[in-house]
N, C-alpha and C positions, 0 to 999 in steps of 0.2 A: 548850848541851845538857848535861845531867847525865851523868856517867860511868856506864856500864853495868857493873854488877857482879852476877854470878850465882853462887850456890853451891848445888849440890844438897845436901840434908841427910841423905840415906840412907847409913848406914854399911853396909859389907859384913858378912857373918856373923862375920868376925873383927874387926870394929870398924875396919878400915882403909879409908881413902879415898886417892885420888890425884888430883892436879890435872892437867887436860888443857887444851890451848889450844882455844878455840872462836871462830870468826868469827861475828859477829852483824851483821845489816844493820838499820838503822833508817830508816824511810821513812813517807811519808803516802800513804794510799789513800783518796781522796775526803776524808771528814771524820774518818777514823780514823788514829791513829798505830799503826804496826806494827813489831814486832821479829821478825826471821826468822833462824833458825839453819839454813843450808843443810846443814850436816853432820848435823843431827838431823832435818831436814825438819819443823821445829817453829816455830809462830808464837805470838805474843802480841799482843793487840789492846787498844786503849783510846781514850777520847776525848782523853786527854793522853798524853804520853810516859811519865809516871810510871805511869799505869794500864796502858799496854802492857807496861812492864817488870814490873809486878806480875803481869800475866796470863801473861807468859812464865815468870816464876819458878814460878807455880802449875802451869803445864803441864809444866815440867821436873820439878818435884817429883813430880807424878802419874806421869809417865813412869818415873822412877826407882823409885818405890814399886811400880808395877804390874810392871815388868820384874824388879824384885828379888824380889817375892813369887812370880812365875811362874818364876823362875830363867832368864829369857830375855834378860837384858841383853846378854850377850856375843853371842848369836845375832842380836839386833836391831841391835847396832852393826856386826856383820859384814855384815848385809843392807844397811846404809847406807854401806858402803865403808870402815869403820874397820878399822885393823890392830891386832892384839893380839900381844904377845910376852911371853915369860917364863912361868915356872911360876905356879901359882895364887897362891902367897904373895907373889910378886914381879911380878905381871902389870902390863904397861903398855898403855895405849890411845893410839892416834894417829888423830886425825880425818883424813879425806881432804883432800888439798890443794884449796884454793879453786879453782885453775885447772881441776882435774879435775871438780869439782862444776859449774863454769860450763859445761863442755863437755857434761855429761850431764843437767843439770836445766833443763828448759824454763821453769819458774817463775822460777828464778834468772836465766836469760837475759833474761826479760821485765823483771824488776826492774832489772837492770843497764842494759839498753838503753832503758828507757822511763820510769824513775822517778828522781827526785832522791833519793839515799840516802847514808847514812854507814855505813862499815864499821868495826867495832870488833873487836879481838882481845882476848878475855878468858879468864881461867882459870875452870874449872868443876870442882868436885869430883865424882868418880864413885866408887862403891863398888868395892873390890877384892874380887872374888868368888873363893871357893875352888873 
């Protein structure tokens, strides 16, 4: 299976981005390949693994553009259980621990308990917002 590499492309208003760790699950659901990010509650689908990765990339990009335009990225990440620290110019984001997500997310529990999957930890760039 090809390595999964995702990069959000939206810079913050100050042009800064930061890398955060993101766990991704890759699995099959009937005839579809699926990429799932429990920390973002986000999916990508396709008839091939490559299509699923491209779909996930597109979904991630739209999420970053939308929340960036609305000024709601930090609130949305907090809603999803992310922790932020530091001042605006030096802000850091930390995704929720996988074990916490597993306890709280029924969909993730179903994947882990009933599907054959691969877990990947990858870096994703998020905009640093003022």
